[in-house]
Structures are given as structure tokens and as C-alpha cells.
LOGU-486547 format. One record per residue (C-alpha): residue number from 1; x, y, z; residue in one letter. Coordinates in pm, 1 decimal, always signed. Each point is the difference from the previous one (the first is absolute). Last residue first. Example, Ala and Ser with C-alpha at 12.3 -4.5 7.8 and 13.67 -1.06 7.14 Angstrom:
2
<r k="2" east="+1367.0" north="-106.0" up="+714.0" r="S"/>
<r k="1" east="-137.0" north="-344.0" up="+66.0" r="A"/>
***
This chain:
302
<r k="302" east="+520.1" north="+2065.0" up="-688.3" r="X"/>
<r k="301" east="-306.7" north="-220.5" up="+19.2" r="X"/>
<r k="300" east="-299.1" north="+174.0" up="+158.1" r="X"/>
<r k="299" east="-268.3" north="-237.4" up="+124.6" r="X"/>
<r k="298" east="-360.9" north="+49.9" up="+109.6" r="X"/>
<r k="297" east="-44.2" north="+301.5" up="-222.7" r="X"/>
<r k="296" east="-158.6" north="+344.0" up="+60.6" r="X"/>
<r k="295" east="+132.2" north="+7.9" up="+355.4" r="X"/>
<r k="294" east="-59.2" north="-205.2" up="+311.8" r="X"/>
<r k="293" east="+241.4" north="+98.4" up="+275.9" r="X"/>
<r k="292" east="+352.0" north="-140.6" up="-29.1" r="X"/>
<r k="291" east="+174.9" north="-334.2" up="+20.6" r="X"/>
<r k="290" east="+363.9" north="-48.9" up="-89.7" r="X"/>
<r k="289" east="+226.8" north="-179.3" up="-241.1" r="X"/>
<r k="288" east="+223.8" north="-294.2" up="-79.0" r="X"/>
<r k="287" east="+171.0" north="-72.2" up="+333.3" r="X"/>
<r k="286" east="+177.5" north="-329.4" up="-61.0" r="X"/>
<r k="285" east="-15.1" north="-336.9" up="+176.8" r="X"/>
<r k="284" east="+231.7" north="-293.4" up="-81.0" r="X"/>
<r k="283" east="+205.0" north="+42.8" up="+318.2" r="X"/>
<r k="282" east="-300.9" north="-14.0" up="+231.3" r="X"/>
<r k="281" east="+91.4" north="+123.9" up="+351.4" r="X"/>
<r k="280" east="+210.0" north="+293.7" up="-120.6" r="X"/>
<r k="279" east="-273.7" north="+85.4" up="-250.0" r="X"/>
<r k="278" east="-247.1" north="+12.8" up="+288.7" r="X"/>
<r k="277" east="+211.9" north="+229.5" up="+216.9" r="X"/>
<r k="276" east="+50.8" north="+235.3" up="-292.5" r="X"/>
<r k="275" east="-377.0" north="+11.2" up="-57.6" r="X"/>
<r k="274" east="-94.6" north="+67.7" up="+363.0" r="X"/>
<r k="273" east="-4.0" north="+381.7" up="-26.7" r="X"/>
<r k="272" east="-208.1" north="-28.8" up="-315.1" r="X"/>
<r k="271" east="-284.8" north="-168.0" up="+187.1" r="X"/>
<r k="270" east="-99.3" north="-316.4" up="-189.5" r="X"/>
<r k="269" east="-157.5" north="-94.6" up="-331.2" r="X"/>
<r k="268" east="+110.9" north="-342.0" up="-123.5" r="X"/>
<r k="267" east="+3.4" north="-157.0" up="-345.0" r="X"/>
<r k="266" east="+89.2" north="-364.3" up="+66.8" r="X"/>
<r k="265" east="+201.2" north="-200.8" up="-248.3" r="X"/>
<r k="264" east="-95.7" north="-200.2" up="-305.1" r="X"/>
<r k="263" east="-96.9" north="-366.3" up="-7.0" r="X"/>
<r k="262" east="-76.2" north="+33.7" up="-372.8" r="X"/>
<r k="261" east="-5.6" north="+351.4" up="-138.5" r="X"/>
<r k="260" east="-201.8" north="+166.3" up="-274.4" r="X"/>
<r k="259" east="+201.4" north="+278.6" up="-170.5" r="X"/>
<r k="258" east="-177.2" north="+336.6" up="+37.5" r="X"/>
<r k="257" east="+306.9" north="+167.7" up="+154.1" r="X"/>
<r k="256" east="+221.5" north="-165.6" up="-259.1" r="X"/>
<r k="255" east="-231.9" north="+123.2" up="-275.5" r="X"/>
<r k="254" east="+39.4" north="+356.4" up="+128.3" r="X"/>
<r k="253" east="+375.3" north="-46.1" up="-4.6" r="X"/>
<r k="252" east="-13.8" north="-92.2" up="-368.5" r="X"/>
<r k="251" east="-225.4" north="+297.4" up="-73.6" r="X"/>
<r k="250" east="+260.1" north="+227.4" up="+154.1" r="X"/>
<r k="249" east="-59.6" north="+206.2" up="+314.6" r="X"/>
<r k="248" east="+143.1" north="+348.6" up="-71.0" r="X"/>
<r k="247" east="-339.7" north="+131.3" up="-108.0" r="X"/>
<r k="246" east="-136.9" north="-50.3" up="+351.8" r="X"/>
<r k="245" east="-261.2" north="-271.2" up="+6.3" r="X"/>
<r k="244" east="-346.8" north="+61.9" up="+144.7" r="X"/>
<r k="243" east="-212.3" north="-291.8" up="+120.9" r="X"/>
<r k="242" east="-377.8" north="-17.8" up="+59.2" r="X"/>
<r k="241" east="-81.0" north="-1.3" up="-371.0" r="X"/>
<r k="240" east="-91.0" north="-368.1" up="-17.6" r="X"/>
<r k="239" east="+150.6" north="-218.8" up="+275.1" r="X"/>
<r k="238" east="-142.4" north="-323.2" up="-142.8" r="X"/>
<r k="237" east="+53.7" north="+96.2" up="-364.2" r="X"/>
<r k="236" east="+372.6" north="+41.6" up="+60.6" r="X"/>
<r k="235" east="+1.8" north="-330.2" up="+187.8" r="X"/>
<r k="234" east="-167.7" north="-179.9" up="-288.1" r="X"/>
<r k="233" east="+242.1" north="+137.2" up="-259.0" r="X"/>
<r k="232" east="+312.1" north="-100.4" up="+191.8" r="X"/>
<r k="231" east="-165.5" north="-316.2" up="+129.6" r="X"/>
<r k="230" east="-36.1" north="-131.6" up="-352.4" r="X"/>
<r k="229" east="+368.5" north="-83.1" up="+32.4" r="X"/>
<r k="228" east="+304.3" north="+198.7" up="-106.8" r="X"/>
<r k="227" east="+341.4" north="-109.1" up="-124.4" r="X"/>
<r k="226" east="+2.8" north="+248.8" up="-288.3" r="X"/>
<r k="225" east="+375.4" north="+49.5" up="-40.3" r="X"/>
<r k="224" east="-22.8" north="+327.5" up="+196.5" r="X"/>
<r k="223" east="-164.6" north="-201.7" up="+276.4" r="X"/>
<r k="222" east="+300.8" north="-231.6" up="-1.1" r="X"/>
<r k="221" east="+244.7" north="+289.3" up="+26.6" r="X"/>
<r k="220" east="-200.4" north="+158.9" up="+280.9" r="X"/>
<r k="219" east="-4.3" north="-318.3" up="+206.9" r="X"/>
<r k="218" east="+365.0" north="-86.1" up="-68.7" r="X"/>
<r k="217" east="+75.9" north="-83.5" up="+364.6" r="X"/>
<r k="216" east="-294.5" north="+29.1" up="+242.3" r="X"/>
<r k="215" east="-111.0" north="+354.4" up="+71.7" r="X"/>
<r k="214" east="-4.3" north="+206.1" up="+321.8" r="X"/>
<r k="213" east="-229.0" north="+306.8" up="-9.7" r="X"/>
<r k="212" east="+202.7" north="+310.0" up="+95.8" r="X"/>
<r k="211" east="+24.2" north="+140.2" up="-353.0" r="X"/>
<r k="210" east="-379.4" north="-20.0" up="-34.9" r="X"/>
<r k="209" east="-57.7" north="+222.1" up="+303.7" r="X"/>
<r k="208" east="-357.2" north="-79.6" up="+97.7" r="X"/>
<r k="207" east="-225.7" north="+272.4" up="+140.7" r="X"/>
<r k="206" east="-310.0" north="-158.3" up="+150.6" r="X"/>
<r k="205" east="-321.1" north="+199.5" up="+41.5" r="X"/>
<r k="204" east="-240.7" north="-66.8" up="+285.9" r="X"/>
<r k="203" east="-349.3" north="-135.2" up="+67.6" r="X"/>
<r k="202" east="+130.1" north="-318.9" up="+163.8" r="X"/>
<r k="201" east="-197.2" north="-244.0" up="-215.3" r="X"/>
<r k="200" east="+88.2" north="+195.3" up="-315.4" r="X"/>
<r k="199" east="+369.1" north="+22.7" up="+91.0" r="X"/>
<r k="198" east="+15.8" north="-372.2" up="+75.6" r="X"/>
<r k="197" east="-184.5" north="-111.9" up="-310.7" r="X"/>
<r k="196" east="+213.2" north="+229.2" up="-217.8" r="X"/>
<r k="195" east="+319.3" north="-128.8" up="+164.5" r="X"/>
<r k="194" east="-116.7" north="-350.1" up="-91.3" r="X"/>
<r k="193" east="-44.8" north="+92.0" up="-364.0" r="X"/>
<r k="192" east="+314.9" north="+211.7" up="-7.2" r="X"/>
<r k="191" east="+227.0" north="-274.0" up="+132.5" r="X"/>
<r k="190" east="-148.5" north="-265.4" up="-225.5" r="X"/>
<r k="189" east="-361.2" north="-115.2" up="-7.6" r="X"/>
<r k="188" east="+107.8" north="-364.4" up="+21.2" r="X"/>
<r k="187" east="+208.4" north="+19.0" up="+315.9" r="X"/>
<r k="186" east="+121.0" north="+273.0" up="+235.0" r="X"/>
<r k="185" east="-99.6" north="-66.5" up="+359.1" r="X"/>
<r k="184" east="-198.1" north="+260.8" up="+187.1" r="X"/>
<r k="183" east="+72.4" north="+207.8" up="+308.0" r="X"/>
<r k="182" east="-121.4" north="+283.5" up="+218.6" r="X"/>
<r k="181" east="+80.8" north="+188.6" up="+320.3" r="X"/>
<r k="180" east="+315.4" north="-190.2" up="+90.0" r="X"/>
<r k="179" east="+89.3" north="-30.7" up="+367.0" r="X"/>
<r k="178" east="+373.5" north="-73.9" up="+11.5" r="X"/>
<r k="177" east="-49.5" north="-343.6" up="+155.5" r="X"/>
<r k="176" east="-285.5" north="-82.3" up="-239.2" r="X"/>
<r k="175" east="+208.8" north="+93.6" up="-303.0" r="X"/>
<r k="174" east="+304.8" north="-185.6" up="+129.0" r="X"/>
<r k="173" east="-204.6" north="-319.2" up="+25.2" r="X"/>
<r k="172" east="-143.1" north="+54.8" up="-348.1" r="X"/>
<r k="171" east="+342.7" north="+49.7" up="-159.0" r="X"/>
<r k="170" east="+127.2" north="-310.9" up="+180.3" r="X"/>
<r k="169" east="-290.7" north="-211.7" up="-126.0" r="X"/>
<r k="168" east="+9.5" north="+132.5" up="-356.6" r="X"/>
<r k="167" east="+162.0" north="-321.9" up="-123.7" r="X"/>
<r k="166" east="+255.2" north="+3.1" up="-279.9" r="X"/>
<r k="165" east="-83.4" north="-253.5" up="-272.5" r="X"/>
<r k="164" east="-122.6" north="+257.7" up="-253.5" r="X"/>
<r k="163" east="+304.1" north="+223.1" up="+52.0" r="X"/>
<r k="162" east="+252.7" north="-281.8" up="-33.4" r="X"/>
<r k="161" east="-182.3" north="-130.7" up="-306.9" r="X"/>
<r k="160" east="+19.9" north="+341.8" up="-166.5" r="X"/>
<r k="159" east="+367.1" north="+43.9" up="+88.4" r="X"/>
<r k="158" east="+79.7" north="-342.1" up="-145.2" r="X"/>
<r k="157" east="-190.9" north="+71.1" up="-319.7" r="X"/>
<r k="156" east="+154.7" north="+347.2" up="-40.2" r="X"/>
<r k="155" east="+354.1" north="-132.4" up="+42.5" r="X"/>
<r k="154" east="-59.6" north="-302.1" up="-224.2" r="X"/>
<r k="153" east="-108.1" north="+229.6" up="-280.1" r="X"/>
<r k="152" east="-355.1" north="+4.9" up="-132.0" r="X"/>
<r k="151" east="-59.3" north="-45.4" up="-374.7" r="X"/>
<r k="150" east="-172.7" north="-339.2" up="-17.3" r="X"/>
<r k="149" east="-350.2" north="+129.2" up="-64.6" r="X"/>
<r k="148" east="-134.5" north="-157.3" up="+322.1" r="X"/>
<r k="147" east="+298.2" north="+139.7" up="+191.5" r="X"/>
<r k="146" east="-61.3" north="+346.6" up="-146.1" r="X"/>
<r k="145" east="-359.6" north="-9.5" up="+124.7" r="X"/>
<r k="144" east="+127.6" north="-104.4" up="+341.9" r="X"/>
<r k="143" east="+240.4" north="+295.5" up="-8.0" r="X"/>
<r k="142" east="-266.9" north="+253.0" up="-92.8" r="X"/>
<r k="141" east="-241.2" north="-122.3" up="+267.2" r="X"/>
<r k="140" east="+269.1" north="-32.5" up="+267.6" r="X"/>
<r k="139" east="+107.5" north="+362.9" up="-36.9" r="X"/>
<r k="138" east="-25.7" north="+147.6" up="+349.4" r="X"/>
<r k="137" east="+251.4" north="+19.0" up="+284.8" r="X"/>
<r k="136" east="-117.0" north="-113.0" up="+344.1" r="X"/>
<r k="135" east="-88.6" north="+175.5" up="+327.9" r="X"/>
<r k="134" east="-161.2" north="+319.9" up="-128.3" r="X"/>
<r k="133" east="-33.5" north="+291.2" up="+243.3" r="X"/>
<r k="132" east="-221.8" north="+306.2" up="-16.9" r="X"/>
<r k="131" east="+68.8" north="+268.0" up="+263.0" r="X"/>
<r k="130" east="-288.5" north="+145.0" up="+195.5" r="X"/>
<r k="129" east="-69.1" north="+372.4" up="+27.9" r="X"/>
<r k="128" east="-359.6" north="-30.6" up="-110.8" r="X"/>
<r k="127" east="-138.1" north="-331.7" up="+131.3" r="X"/>
<r k="126" east="-29.2" north="-350.1" up="-145.5" r="X"/>
<r k="125" east="-259.0" north="-204.7" up="+192.5" r="X"/>
<r k="124" east="-230.1" north="-137.9" up="-268.9" r="X"/>
<r k="123" east="+222.6" north="-282.6" up="-129.9" r="X"/>
<r k="122" east="-49.8" north="-189.7" up="+324.3" r="X"/>
<r k="121" east="+224.2" north="-84.1" up="+295.0" r="X"/>
<r k="120" east="-177.3" north="-195.3" up="+274.1" r="X"/>
<r k="119" east="+154.4" north="+66.3" up="+341.9" r="X"/>
<r k="118" east="-312.9" north="+69.0" up="+205.9" r="X"/>
<r k="117" east="-174.3" north="-314.5" up="-117.0" r="X"/>
<r k="116" east="+304.9" north="-209.0" up="+103.8" r="X"/>
<r k="115" east="+93.9" north="-218.6" up="-295.0" r="X"/>
<r k="114" east="-27.0" north="-365.0" up="-95.4" r="X"/>
<r k="113" east="+45.7" north="-181.3" up="-329.3" r="X"/>
<r k="112" east="-185.7" north="-204.9" up="-256.3" r="X"/>
<r k="111" east="+141.5" north="-71.6" up="-344.7" r="X"/>
<r k="110" east="-169.7" north="-125.2" up="-316.9" r="X"/>
<r k="109" east="+280.6" north="-122.1" up="-218.4" r="X"/>
<r k="108" east="+143.9" north="-8.1" up="-349.5" r="X"/>
<r k="107" east="+30.9" north="-199.0" up="-319.6" r="X"/>
<r k="106" east="-115.0" north="+18.3" up="-360.4" r="X"/>
<r k="105" east="+72.0" north="-230.0" up="-296.5" r="X"/>
<r k="104" east="-209.1" north="+50.3" up="-310.8" r="X"/>
<r k="103" east="-152.0" north="-327.7" up="-119.8" r="X"/>
<r k="102" east="-216.1" north="-12.9" up="+312.3" r="X"/>
<r k="101" east="-108.1" north="-296.1" up="+213.6" r="X"/>
<r k="100" east="-81.9" north="+138.5" up="+343.8" r="X"/>
<r k="99" east="+180.9" north="-4.1" up="+334.7" r="X"/>
<r k="98" east="-90.5" north="+94.5" up="+354.8" r="X"/>
<r k="97" east="+197.8" north="+59.2" up="+317.1" r="X"/>
<r k="96" east="+102.9" north="-132.5" up="+335.8" r="X"/>
<r k="95" east="+151.3" north="+101.0" up="+333.2" r="X"/>
<r k="94" east="+314.8" north="+178.1" up="-118.9" r="X"/>
<r k="93" east="+148.3" north="+119.2" up="+330.8" r="X"/>
<r k="92" east="+180.4" north="+335.4" up="-3.5" r="X"/>
<r k="91" east="+323.9" north="+57.0" up="+191.5" r="X"/>
<r k="90" east="+128.7" north="+227.2" up="-278.2" r="X"/>
<r k="89" east="+282.3" north="-242.4" up="-83.8" r="X"/>
<r k="88" east="-252.8" north="-283.0" up="-13.8" r="X"/>
<r k="87" east="-216.0" north="+200.6" up="-241.7" r="X"/>
<r k="86" east="+296.5" north="+57.0" up="-229.6" r="X"/>
<r k="85" east="+88.9" north="-370.6" up="+10.4" r="X"/>
<r k="84" east="-360.7" north="-99.5" up="-69.0" r="X"/>
<r k="83" east="-17.3" north="+226.1" up="-304.9" r="X"/>
<r k="82" east="+313.4" north="-150.3" up="-148.8" r="X"/>
<r k="81" east="-120.6" north="-350.9" up="+80.6" r="X"/>
<r k="80" east="-340.1" north="+62.7" up="-161.0" r="X"/>
<r k="79" east="+168.5" north="+112.0" up="-320.5" r="X"/>
<r k="78" east="+235.3" north="-300.1" up="+18.5" r="X"/>
<r k="77" east="-292.4" north="-238.8" up="+33.6" r="X"/>
<r k="76" east="-173.9" north="+163.5" up="-293.8" r="X"/>
<r k="75" east="+308.7" north="-59.3" up="-213.3" r="X"/>
<r k="74" east="+12.9" north="-362.9" up="+111.5" r="X"/>
<r k="73" east="-366.5" north="-33.5" up="-95.3" r="X"/>
<r k="72" east="+74.0" north="+79.7" up="-363.1" r="X"/>
<r k="71" east="-332.0" north="+99.2" up="-154.1" r="X"/>
<r k="70" east="-283.5" north="-229.4" up="-104.9" r="X"/>
<r k="69" east="-243.9" north="+145.6" up="+253.0" r="X"/>
<r k="68" east="+106.7" north="+349.9" up="-97.0" r="X"/>
<r k="67" east="+58.0" north="+221.0" up="+306.5" r="X"/>
<r k="66" east="-187.8" north="+269.0" up="+190.9" r="X"/>
<r k="65" east="+107.0" north="-4.1" up="+365.2" r="X"/>
<r k="64" east="-106.4" north="+214.3" up="+297.0" r="X"/>
<r k="63" east="+187.1" north="-84.7" up="+320.7" r="X"/>
<r k="62" east="-152.9" north="+74.9" up="+339.3" r="X"/>
<r k="61" east="+204.7" north="+198.0" up="+251.3" r="X"/>
<r k="60" east="+34.1" north="+45.8" up="+374.8" r="X"/>
<r k="59" east="+150.5" north="+255.6" up="+241.5" r="X"/>
<r k="58" east="+109.3" north="+318.6" up="-171.1" r="X"/>
<r k="57" east="+85.9" north="+284.7" up="+240.9" r="X"/>
<r k="56" east="-172.6" north="+328.2" up="-79.4" r="X"/>
<r k="55" east="+111.7" north="+356.9" up="-64.8" r="X"/>
<r k="54" east="-244.9" north="+29.6" up="-288.5" r="X"/>
<r k="53" east="+281.8" north="-14.2" up="-255.9" r="X"/>
<r k="52" east="+130.0" north="-315.7" up="+168.7" r="X"/>
<r k="51" east="-329.6" north="-175.0" up="-71.7" r="X"/>
<r k="50" east="+10.0" north="+93.4" up="-368.4" r="X"/>
<r k="49" east="+368.5" north="-97.8" up="-16.9" r="X"/>
<r k="48" east="-80.5" north="-359.3" up="+92.8" r="X"/>
<r k="47" east="-167.8" north="-54.0" up="-337.3" r="X"/>
<r k="46" east="+298.7" north="+129.5" up="-198.5" r="X"/>
<r k="45" east="+255.3" north="-191.6" up="+207.0" r="X"/>
<r k="44" east="-198.3" north="-321.8" up="-55.4" r="X"/>
<r k="43" east="-32.3" north="+49.6" up="-375.1" r="X"/>
<r k="42" east="+370.0" north="+90.2" up="-18.8" r="X"/>
<r k="41" east="+94.1" north="-323.6" up="+177.6" r="X"/>
<r k="40" east="-214.4" north="-211.5" up="-229.3" r="X"/>
<r k="39" east="+147.3" north="+162.3" up="-310.2" r="X"/>
<r k="38" east="+352.2" north="-43.5" up="+138.2" r="X"/>
<r k="37" east="-70.8" north="-368.1" up="+57.6" r="X"/>
<r k="36" east="-133.5" north="-41.1" up="-353.9" r="X"/>
<r k="35" east="+311.0" north="+157.3" up="-160.5" r="X"/>
<r k="34" east="-104.5" north="+179.0" up="-319.3" r="X"/>
<r k="33" east="-127.5" north="+301.0" up="+193.6" r="X"/>
<r k="32" east="-313.2" north="+218.6" up="+4.5" r="X"/>
<r k="31" east="-254.1" north="-280.1" up="-38.9" r="X"/>
<r k="30" east="-373.5" north="+93.8" up="-3.9" r="X"/>
<r k="29" east="-162.4" north="+165.1" up="+301.5" r="X"/>
<r k="28" east="-141.2" north="-43.1" up="+349.6" r="X"/>
<r k="27" east="-106.4" north="+228.6" up="+285.0" r="X"/>
<r k="26" east="-233.3" north="-33.3" up="+297.7" r="X"/>
<r k="25" east="-32.1" north="+216.8" up="+312.2" r="X"/>
<r k="24" east="-112.8" north="-10.7" up="+362.4" r="X"/>
<r k="23" east="+100.6" north="+192.2" up="+313.1" r="X"/>
<r k="22" east="-178.7" north="-111.5" up="+316.9" r="X"/>
<r k="21" east="-32.7" north="+227.8" up="+302.3" r="X"/>
<r k="20" east="+97.3" north="-14.6" up="+366.5" r="X"/>
<r k="19" east="+14.2" north="+245.7" up="+290.6" r="X"/>
<r k="18" east="-355.9" north="+122.5" up="+42.0" r="X"/>
<r k="17" east="-135.5" north="-324.1" up="-143.1" r="X"/>
<r k="16" east="-43.0" north="-183.3" up="-329.3" r="X"/>
<r k="15" east="+35.3" north="+301.1" up="-230.6" r="X"/>
<r k="14" east="+6.8" north="-85.6" up="-371.3" r="X"/>
<r k="13" east="+267.7" north="+141.5" up="-230.2" r="X"/>
<r k="12" east="-2.2" north="-41.7" up="-377.5" r="X"/>
<r k="11" east="+322.8" north="+13.1" up="-194.4" r="X"/>
<r k="10" east="+191.9" north="+226.1" up="-238.3" r="X"/>
<r k="9" east="-236.9" north="+293.3" up="+32.5" r="X"/>
<r k="8" east="-206.2" north="+99.4" up="-302.9" r="X"/>
<r k="7" east="-162.1" north="+290.9" up="+188.2" r="X"/>
<r k="6" east="-350.3" north="-144.4" up="+43.2" r="X"/>
<r k="5" east="+110.2" north="-365.2" up="-13.3" r="X"/>
<r k="4" east="-39.3" north="-78.3" up="+366.8" r="X"/>
<r k="3" east="+177.8" north="+99.7" up="+319.0" r="X"/>
<r k="2" east="-209.1" north="-80.3" up="+305.9" r="X"/>
<r k="1" east="+53.9" north="+146.0" up="+345.0" r="X"/>
***
């Protein structure tokens, strides 16, 4: 079995034998926190999430570093330390990496993991009758924008960092134990962008209950103040006219659902009768909708 880029899955999967396959991914980005160690940790959590979304177990990692040659090397050391600590906690060995001279700082990892070929979870497996579950609140894009503009509260900043530095390992383990049909992690394309990819790949329609989607503190207030990134516009263009919003869903809430996330949670499709069991296993998980047969739109937001 090989999983490639056809359905925009979170990682590639290459079969080595009847009972073993490699999961591979790479992800890096510009700083999302003032604290270098937090930035490094978030970059690691974000990269590892791609492997967890496929039902895999991360094994090794290579660091990817873009940093100015005349920059502060102590800062770089702290970024690497934060990432290393997160990798250590995940049982992942950092076996090397590559760096380039770049005036714009960027950091992340290429991660390799293992998975049984018969237990790979892709974004193409959602089935009518499934429940949709989200394992982390959204709003990191709006809050990080507010941080850069100096208007974010301490409560929202701390909640945002806590979400970005929370590993998806436990959520992934529970997902494989329950027997999820489909999964993706929610990152740069926002909740709706990644839900769009999943619904399209699965040939189904998602119904998302906007009132059930968990939000980080002050997300809606900050969006109302204009704390939006280019991702809001880009993500709307990405999904096109494949989404229908009920009139009761405000424009502010729509922007929250399009908000690009960093180290976001897993969006999981699993049998509805197992949803309560899953949310009992993963305290941060919420049922946010359901899967139905393919209709005129890929996503209905109510």
C-alpha cells in the first residue's frame, strides 16, 4: 500500500512488507511564539502530528533550519532545545538535519514513523453515519496575529501556547484503538480547509455544528477586531463554493472556522456509536458534526 499526494493526506506511506510500512512527512514554519524554546516545541509537535494523523508511530526526525548567519546563536540553541525536548518526550530520535542561511527564521522537522499497512488511517475513509470529532480548540491563527500586534490578553496567549504544545499522541492512540474510519490534522488550511479535503477524498458531505466547535479564549472577539491573516482569504479561495453556511452562522464564526491553525488537533471520523467512548478517552475531544451521503455541497455548516 502506498499513500501519496493524491488526496492531500498528512503524510506519505510506503509499504515495506505485509506487516510494516513507513510514514514520512516534513513541516516547518516561521516563529509562532516569542519564547524560542516554545517555538521549537511547537514546531516539533506540529510535525509529529502528521504521523499521528495517519495512525503511525513516529520514530526518527531530521531538523530543518533556516537562520541568519549573523543571528543570535543562543536563540537558535534554545529553539533546537525546545524541539529536542518535545521529540524526546515522544520517544523520537533526532538523527540529523540541515540548515541554510536565511534572513527569515524558519524551523521544523522531517519525521519518519512506522505503521501496520492494514491500520493506516487516511483522510479518504469517512463514512456516512460517522461522527466528526475535533481534539483541540481552534483559534491559534487569530491569537498569534493579536500577539504580534500587541493586543492579545495573557489568558488567550497562555491557552494558545498550551494548545500548540499539546501532543496528539494520546488522541491518535485512542483513535486506532476505537477504529476510526478517517482522520486529518487541522493546520494551515483551517478546520474547513482540512474538512473539505477529507470530505472530498471520502466522497461524502460533512455537517459541522458551528456551536459545537471548541474555541480558544477570545477567538471571536479578536477576529471581530480584525485579527486575521492572509490564511482567511486563501482558505476561502481554496475551498471555493463547496461549503454552505446556514444563515445563523455569523461572518465572525465563519472566519474562525477558516482560521489557519498551528499544531492543531485531529479531525476524526469514526462510527457514531463509538463517539462517546472516544470523548471519554480524550478529554479535549468534542463531537462537532456528522458524516452523510454526498450532497450538493461537501460541507454544510449549521
